[in-house]
N, C-alpha and C positions, 0 to 999 in steps of 0.2 A: 503494499500498500503507498504510494506516493503522497506527499501533504496536500498535493494539487488535487488529487482523486479523494481526499477526504472534506477538505474543503472548499466543496465546490459551490455552485449556485444554489442546488437545492439545501444544502447544509447552511449556507448562509441566510437564506431566505426564512428556514427554521429556527435559528440560532437564539434570536432576542425571546424571552419570555417575561415581557415587562411586569414588574412587581411582583412575581413569583422565581421561586429557586436563587439562582446566583444573580439574578435582577432585582431580590427582595429588599425593600429597604433596608432590612436589620442585617442583611450581608453587604451591600455595597456601600451602606452611607459610612459604617467604620473604616472601610477600605479608602475611601476619599478624604476621609478626616484625618486620617495616617499618613497618608501621601501628599496632602498638603502641607502637613507640618514638617514635614521631610524634606520638603522642596524649599523651604524658607525663603518663598519668595522669589525663586531663581525659575529657569526652564525646566521644565521634564522631557523626556524619551520613554517613551511606552513599545519594547519591543512585543511584536505580535498584537498590534492595537486590535485585530479584529473589526468587530461592528462599532467599536466605541464605547462598550458595557462601563468602562473606566475613564478613557480617556475624555469622554464627551463630558459627562459630569465634572470631572477635576478640571477641564478647561473652565466650566460654567461656574467654576467657584473663583477663577480669578488666575489658576497656573496656567501659563504657556504650555501647551503640550503639542508636542511634535511624536509622528507614529512612522514606526517602519513596521508591514505587513506584507505576506508572502502570497497569499490570496487576494487576487482581482474581485473575485466577486464578495469577500468579506468587504473589500473597501468601497463595491459600489452602495453595500448596504450600508455603510457608514456616511457614504456622500448623501445619502437620502435624508441623514439627519442634517449634517453641518457640513458646508463648503470649505475649501482649502484654505480658507485665509482663516478661520476659527481654528482648523487642526488639521494641519500640513501632513500628508501621509507618504511614505518613499517605499515604494513597491520592491521586494526584495527579500533574499535572505538576512536573517536578524542575526546571523554568524558574521557578514562582511559588509552589508550594505552600512554606509556611512550618511548619516542626515548632517546637513551645514551645520556651523557653529557648537557651540559647546553648552553643557548641560548643568545642572548643579544637582538634577537626579534623573536618574534610569529605573525602569521597574519591569517585572516580568510577571504576571499573576496567573493563577490558578492552575498551577502545575504544568503552564506552559514550556519551561525547559525541558521538563520531561520528552519532550514530541520530538526533539533534536536527537536521534538515536545512535549516537556512539559519543565516546567518552571523549573524544576528540573535539566534535561538534560543540559539545557542552562548554570545553575549556574554550574553545572560540569565541562564544557565546559572552564569556565574561571579559575576554581579550578585546572585544568589541564594543561592550558597555564602557570600560577603562578609557578607550580611545575618546570617547565624547563628551567624558565629563573632565569638568574644572578640578583644581587642587582640591582636597577634601571631600569632591564628589560621591554622593553616594548610589549603590546598587541594590535594590530591593527584590528580594525572590518569594515568591507564596510557592508551596510545594508540599505533597503530599510526603507521608512517613511511609517506606515500603511494611507492608502487611505480610511479612515471613513468619513473624512467630504465630500467626494464625495458619501455615502451610504444616500439617502434621508429615511424617515420611511417608514418602509414595503418593501425595497428593500434590497436585500442582495448578489448583484454583481456588480463589475464596469469592465470597459472594460481600459485594460490598453493600451495596442497596436493595431493598424489597419495600416498593413502594405501591400505591395503587396503580395500574397500569406501567410500571416501571421495574424492571432487575437489572442492576448492572454485577455481571460475572468479570473477574479478572483470570486471566492464565499468566503464569508464571514461566519462564525460561531462566533458571537460577543462574547457569553458566554464564550467561551474557548479559544478566541484568536487565533482561528485557519483561515485558508484561503488555499483554493485548486484553483491553477492555471492552467486554463486549457488552453494549448496550439493546437490550430488548424492551421495546414498547409494544403494548397490545390494548384492547378493550375489548368490550364483551363480545366479540366477535371469535371464531377459531383460529384467527390469524393472529401473527405478530410479525412484527419488523426488527432487525438485526443490523445494526450498527457497529462496526468496529475500530478502534484506534489504537496505534501501536505508540507504544512508550519506552524508554530506557529509563531506570528508576534510579534513582540516587541516594546515598545515606547523607545525613546532614553532614558527617566528619569529611566524607570525599567532597561534599559542595562548598566546605571551608578550605580543604585543598585545592581545589579549581579557582578559587577567589584568590588564594595567595600565589597562586604563579601569574596571576593577571595584577599584581600588586596591591589588593584589598585586604584589609582586615576587617572580620568579623567584629562589627560594632554593637549590635545586638540581636537576640533570638527570642521570638515570643509562640505561644501557640497558637494565638489569633493576632486579629488585626487592634482589639481591646487594648493590647498589652499583656494577655494572660499568659501565666507561668508555662515554659515549654519544659515538660517531663519525659519520662520513658515510654509515659502512657499516652503520650499526645499525637494524635493522626495526623496531624498537618504542623507546619509552622509559615513564620515569617521573620525571614531572616535578613538583618539589614547589613551592609559591606560598605566600607568606605576606604576610598584612596588616603594616602598620607595628604596631610599639609605641608605644602613648601615652606 
């Protein structure tokens, strides 16, 4: 599965769920609050800006936001919300594309660094973030913690979510640190739909080493955007990396 096959026009059209899921105010508002605080009045760069779930409300908060996005279909959905003057977007790979100017903050949310399927690509993502940032600039990553403790010997899958009309099943390749998320959606009929997304999972300690290779230091790590304590049982983390101040 290639990224453009996953983030196609059909996916882009159905991606937004206004007021629900990851678009719910209780999910989105703390994200915007924290990113606006970390930007400290400077410019922000969103890797994988998508349809603007975070970038648009952050820009409306008064933070100048620029985006990088691989999928032209996702960009088209964003453009239906705001024009280029409100949120400029540069199409291409977040490991290599260079947006003009310097930024105080770069960020990559909702597990998206795991869409890069090799360790080298993930390291390059950190390096590209560092290239964009001013002295003392920050790079923020929101990421899930691999659920390997839920895998007994001989079992290769975990059930992540069971909701009305939706089941998430993750299958693991522990040798290569790969996981494929299987998204089953269904209704009262006999038919269901399956969508799959591949990832390379990253342990927090490995993420920290990638950051160090790009010149960052870990500034903080919390279990959520509200600043909850990160523990061994936390399923997610929000990690803030910072470049040294010259």
